[in-house]
C-alpha angles and dihedrals in degrees: 000000000000090000090058098051101053131157091247091056091050092048094049092046091052093048096048092036092056092046093050092042088078088064090048089051088051090055089045087062099041101033106028100032106027094029090226124138100220106193093177089085095099095053094039091054091054089044091057091044092052095046092045092049095050093047089048091051088052087061101260108107094162095047089052091080101054088042091053092046091051090051090050091049089054090052090050091048092054091049091049092046092054091048102043104029104028099039094238113153112251094246093051091045090056092048092050093050092044091053093048093047091064091069091040091053092050089051093048090052091053093260091297125126093223140020128196128211100191093122094046134088115246134186087260094055090045091050092049090055090053094051108065098170113107094221092056094046092077092046102039093103095054092044091054096044094047090049092052094047093047092051091048091046094050092048091047093049090049093047094050089056094053122093093264091045092051089050090054091049091048091051091059091048098048122351094185093054090050091052090049088052091060093254116134107233091193089063095045093047091049093049091046095050092044090052093046094049092046089058090048091051091046089055090052092050092050091048091051091057092039095057094024094231143080127210128190092232095047095110097051110131093004094129093057093045092049091046091053091049090049094051093045090052094048090049093051098045101031119185123357146107125319095263090051091052092050091051089048092055091051092049091048091054092050091048091050092052090047091055091049091048091051090050090053090047090055089063096254106175115254089238090061097047093092089052091051090050090049091051092050090050092047093049092046093050094043096043097084090051093046090047090053092047091050090051090049093050091047091052091046093052090048091053092047091052090048091051092049090049092050090047092051093049091052091055 
């Protein structure tokens, strides 16, 4: 058991969990707040990864992140435009954008299915050069990633409590009420999807520099993984303020990556990894329902025992 739960597994789970938590935060905006099933997440993640990789190859590792976020915002704008201006249902709009992004991603990558960054400087190599201490050298990646995610989380929690952020939250609760309050739901939905997709693209750009490569199929299944992380986080944290919910999403992503890492450590065949991921997603999504059903059955048994006891005392 001790060989399964090692420090290296924990470190890797935290690093990847924090990187992928940005995608979970994106779904937190689109799915939980706006109540929109944005299925363009897979293509947008690869889009951010491709843009970030190509800008990094051009010698600008720091500029890769704003460039990727801008590309993600464009993807979100197209999705919102199809949904709000063209009357396309949100699910179909996401599928259309996701399909189109495949060709766009190939074009961004120079019509190659993969790109490597092994000869390029990244934020991780730059950070390692700035941290000379030997103890920090093995933890510099996680320190950098956690710092980025915390900054993004704090800014996101603050933004969602501003007037515009509250308008976005209100749009997801009741679009008709927002329209009656002289707030344009088209604008709030567009801003929300642009913000969500920019976070997804940022996650892809960070992953490209983290693993020093970009593959055209990198984002496959990202929406289901992020959704599982989101639901795990919401189950762990429960109700609370916006900052508490953001932290819960980040913790849920890290926990999901830890479960996957443990499965790999237990010598699960590579062919079965997709099945393991599907089971984790299914359990995470079904857990709130099963928890509610268990609570209901417990209450029902307690009432039945109380009725039997009252009936016995009357006799």
